[in-house]
Structures are given as C-alpha cells and as structure tokens.
C-alpha positions in Angstrom: 10.8 8.7 -43.5 13.1 5.9 -42.4 12.4 2.3 -43.1 11.6 1.4 -39.5 9.0 4.2 -39.0 5.4 3.5 -39.8 2.4 5.9 -40.0 -0.3 5.7 -37.4 -3.6 7.5 -36.8 -4.0 7.9 -33.0 -7.4 9.1 -31.6 -7.0 10.6 -28.2 -9.1 12.4 -25.5 -8.4 16.1 -25.6 -9.3 18.3 -22.7 -10.1 21.8 -21.4 -13.8 20.9 -21.5 -14.5 20.2 -17.8 -13.9 17.1 -15.8 -15.3 13.8 -17.2 -15.6 15.3 -20.7 -13.4 15.2 -23.7 -13.1 15.9 -27.4 -11.9 13.0 -29.5 -9.2 14.2 -31.9 -7.2 12.0 -34.3 -3.5 12.8 -34.9 -1.2 11.4 -37.6 2.0 10.0 -36.0 5.2 8.6 -37.3 6.6 5.9 -35.0 8.3 2.5 -35.0 5.3 0.7 -33.6 1.8 1.4 -32.3 2.9 1.6 -28.6 5.4 4.3 -29.4 2.8 6.2 -31.5 0.3 6.1 -28.6 3.0 7.4 -26.2 3.9 10.3 -28.6 0.2 11.2 -29.0 -0.4 11.2 -25.3 2.1 14.1 -24.8 0.7 16.3 -27.6 -0.6 19.6 -26.2 -4.4 19.6 -25.2 -4.5 15.8 -24.7 -5.5 14.6 -21.3 -2.0 13.4 -20.5 -2.6 11.8 -17.1 -5.8 10.0 -18.0 -5.0 6.3 -18.1 -7.5 5.8 -21.0 -6.4 8.9 -23.0 -5.6 6.9 -26.1 -8.9 5.7 -27.7 -7.5 4.1 -30.9 -4.2 3.5 -32.6 -4.3 2.2 -36.2 -1.6 1.9 -38.9 -2.4 4.0 -42.0 -1.0 4.8 -45.5 0.7 8.1 -46.6 -2.5 9.6 -48.2 -4.5 9.2 -45.0 -1.6 10.6 -43.0 -1.7 13.7 -45.2 -5.5 14.0 -44.9 -5.4 13.9 -41.1 -2.7 16.5 -41.0 -4.7 18.8 -43.3 -7.8 18.4 -41.2 -5.8 19.2 -38.0 -4.2 22.3 -39.5 -7.7 23.7 -40.1 -9.2 22.6 -36.8 -9.9 25.7 -34.7 -9.9 23.7 -31.4 -6.2 22.8 -32.0 -5.3 26.5 -32.8 -6.7 27.7 -29.4 -4.2 28.7 -26.7 -6.7 29.2 -23.9 -10.2 28.2 -22.8 -11.5 31.7 -23.4 -10.2 31.7 -26.9 -11.8 28.2 -27.4 -15.2 29.6 -26.4 -14.8 32.6 -28.7 -13.6 30.6 -31.8 -15.9 27.6 -31.5 -19.4 28.6 -30.5 -20.9 25.1 -31.1 -18.2 23.3 -29.0 -20.9 21.4 -27.1 -21.6 19.3 -30.1 -18.0 18.1 -30.1 -17.8 17.2 -26.4 -18.2 13.6 -25.4 -19.0 12.7 -21.8 -17.0 10.0 -20.0 -19.1 7.0 -19.2 -21.4 8.8 -16.8 -23.5 5.6 -16.5 -20.5 3.6 -15.5 -19.6 6.0 -12.8 -23.2 6.1 -11.4 -23.3 2.2 -11.5 -20.1 2.1 -9.5 -21.4 4.5 -6.9 -24.6 2.4 -6.6 -22.6 -0.8 -6.3 -20.4 0.7 -3.6 -23.4 1.8 -1.7 -25.0 -1.7 -1.9 -21.8 -3.3 -0.7 -21.7 -0.9 2.3 -25.3 -1.6 3.2 -24.8 -5.4 3.0 -21.7 -5.1 5.2 -23.5 -3.0 7.7 -26.4 -5.5 7.9 -24.0 -8.4 8.4 -22.3 -6.6 11.3 -25.7 -5.8 12.9 -26.8 -9.4 12.6 -23.5 -10.6 14.3 -24.0 -8.1 17.2 -27.6 -9.2 17.6 -26.6 -12.8 17.8 -23.8 -12.0 20.3 -26.2 -10.0 22.6 -28.7 -12.8 22.5 -26.1 -15.4 23.5 -25.2 -13.2 26.4 -28.8 -13.0 27.4 -29.3 -9.3 26.6 -32.2 -9.5 24.2 -33.5 -6.1 25.3 -30.5 -4.4 23.6 -30.7 -6.3 20.4 -33.7 -4.3 19.0 -31.6 -1.1 19.1 -29.2 -2.5 16.5 -31.8 -3.4 13.9 
C-alpha cells in the first residue's frame, strides 16, 4: 500500500434481482480518496453500473476492517455466482437479501404527475369556457366541463 492510498468500505447496489430491486453489498477498496473509491466500486461485476444512485455509502476504514470485509466477500455465495440460475440454486433464501427501491417514492411521483395533469386540464377547460362565453356561445361551454 502506497502512502497516498487509503482504505474505504463502499456499499453499493448489486443487481440481477429484477428492476427496482437490489442487494446491498459492501466492498473494501484501496483508493486515493472517497470519490475514486466509489468510482472503482461502481464498476465491480454485479453492481448496478448505470444506476445514478448505485453507491449507497463510502467510508474510510482501518486495515483490520478492510481484511474482515474481504473475508466476508470471499465467502459470500452471491458474489460467487456467474448467472441468475446459479444464484437461484445457491441462495434459496435470496428474497431476504433483496431490498426494494423506494416504491413509495415512485408511487408518490406518479400521483403527483397525475394531479398536475388534472389541474392543467381543468385550467384549460376554464379558459375555453370563458372564451366561448365572451363570444356569446354559452350553449357550447357545458360540453367542456
């Protein structure tokens, strides 16, 4: 280990467990700073590389903890799998490890988008009704409401 390298534990979202799900795995990384450690961890196999929030945590650690994390990862059957089928076979209780992305956050966004759409639609209807009434065509205004 050179003088400018430090030890980090980086927790990332690992995949192959369906969309909007992940398994958090902690890796021990040697790097100059936390930003580089996170970048290295992002491109480790099984990590959700293109997820912008793939790195959950990046913390500097000591050498003993570095060795512990590496020992845990060497014995982790999830990291030894080379395919989804092998993963199902080797880890029967994988459902306990899976964490769902913030499903609530996604549902709230959909509801918020829907409310904004309805409000915009009501505003347009109101504007058209006012326009028709100004033109003296009240008989058509009821069709928009």
